[in-house]
C-alpha positions in Angstrom: -48.1 2.8 15.0 -48.1 2.8 18.8 -46.0 4.9 21.0 -43.9 1.8 21.9 -43.3 1.1 18.2 -42.2 4.7 17.6 -39.8 4.6 20.5 -38.4 1.3 19.3 -38.0 2.8 15.7 -36.2 5.9 17.1 -33.8 3.8 19.2 -33.0 1.6 16.3 -32.3 4.6 14.1 -30.0 6.0 16.8 -28.2 2.7 17.1 -27.7 2.5 13.3 -26.3 6.1 13.2 -24.0 5.3 16.1 -22.6 2.2 14.4 -22.1 4.2 11.1 -20.2 6.9 13.1 -18.1 4.3 14.9 -17.2 2.5 11.6 -16.1 5.8 10.1 -14.1 6.8 13.2 -12.2 3.5 13.1 -11.5 3.9 9.4 -13.1 0.7 8.4 -14.0 0.4 4.8 -11.5 3.1 3.8 -9.7 2.9 0.5 -6.1 3.7 1.4 -3.9 5.1 -1.4 -0.4 6.4 -1.5 -1.1 10.1 -2.2 2.3 11.1 -3.7 6.0 10.5 -3.6 6.4 12.2 -0.2 3.8 9.9 1.3 5.5 6.8 -0.1 8.9 7.9 1.3 7.3 8.6 4.7 5.7 5.1 4.7 9.0 3.4 3.8 10.9 5.3 6.4 8.3 4.4 9.1 8.7 0.8 8.2 12.4 0.6 8.6 14.5 2.7 10.9 17.3 4.4 9.1 15.9 4.0 5.6 15.9 7.3 3.8 14.0 7.3 0.6 15.3 9.4 -2.3 13.4 8.2 -5.3 9.9 6.7 -5.8 8.0 4.7 -8.5 4.3 5.0 -7.5 1.7 2.8 -9.0 -0.7 4.8 -11.2 -3.7 3.8 -8.9 -1.7 4.6 -5.7 -2.1 1.2 -4.2 1.7 0.5 -4.1 5.1 2.1 -4.6 8.8 1.3 -4.8 11.0 3.6 -2.8 14.8 3.6 -3.3 17.4 5.1 -1.1 20.8 6.7 -1.9 22.6 3.3 -1.5 20.3 1.6 -4.0 18.2 -0.4 -1.5 14.5 -0.6 -2.3 11.4 -0.9 -0.2 8.0 -2.0 -1.5 5.1 -0.2 0.1 1.5 -1.4 -0.5 -2.0 -1.0 0.8 -2.8 -3.7 3.2 -6.4 -3.6 4.5 -7.0 -0.1 5.8 -3.3 0.4 6.4 0.0 0.1 4.6 2.7 -2.6 4.8 6.3 -2.4 3.5 9.0 -5.0 2.8 12.6 -4.7 1.5 13.1 -5.6 -2.1 16.2 -7.8 -2.5 17.5 -10.7 -4.5 14.8 -13.0 -3.0 12.0 -11.0 -4.6 10.8 -12.3 -8.0 10.1 -9.5 -10.5 8.2 -9.9 -13.7 8.0 -7.1 -16.3 5.1 -7.0 -18.7 5.2 -3.8 -20.8 4.2 -1.0 -18.3 3.6 -3.3 -15.4 6.0 -4.7 -12.9 4.9 -7.6 -10.7 6.8 -8.3 -7.5 6.4 -11.6 -5.7 7.8 -11.5 -2.2 9.3 -14.6 -0.5 6.8 -14.0 2.3 3.7 -15.7 0.9 1.3 -13.9 3.2 2.4 -10.5 1.7 1.3 -11.7 -1.8 2.3 -10.5 -5.2 2.0 -6.9 -6.1 1.5 -5.5 -9.6 2.5 -1.8 -10.1 1.6 0.1 -13.2 4.7 2.2 -13.7 4.3 3.2 -17.3 7.5 3.8 -19.2 9.6 3.6 -16.0 8.7 -0.1 -15.4 11.7 -1.4 -17.3 14.1 0.9 -15.5 12.9 -0.3 -12.1 13.0 -4.0 -13.2 16.6 -3.6 -14.3 17.5 -2.2 -10.9 16.1 -5.4 -9.4 18.4 -7.5 -11.7 21.3 -5.6 -10.2 20.6 -7.2 -6.8 21.8 -10.6 -8.1 25.2 -9.1 -9.1 26.1 -7.7 -5.7 
């Protein structure tokens, strides 16, 4: 190996380390999860001014959550890339209950369908969605 080859190898190593540092600093490749109920409420409140969450149904894996306020309005929060996105849940949202799973299909096709594993609480949250059609 010549001195020129060693310099080129060293510079390549520095460049790779710099790119790895930059990717980490930008948060690329992260696996965002909703840590707990307080985190879900904060994300919903950041998404809509004036929304004050009081109750949370968090997906077992932490990829999504339903947040309900004192008036009964609900917000769906989900991981979206390296960040989170939130949408209001209303009568236009299609909900499908399958045992411990609740799948929500938003009218906004780009948001996609979201399946939450809510355990025994899935039925309760699905019934709350049925109440939207009665109001």
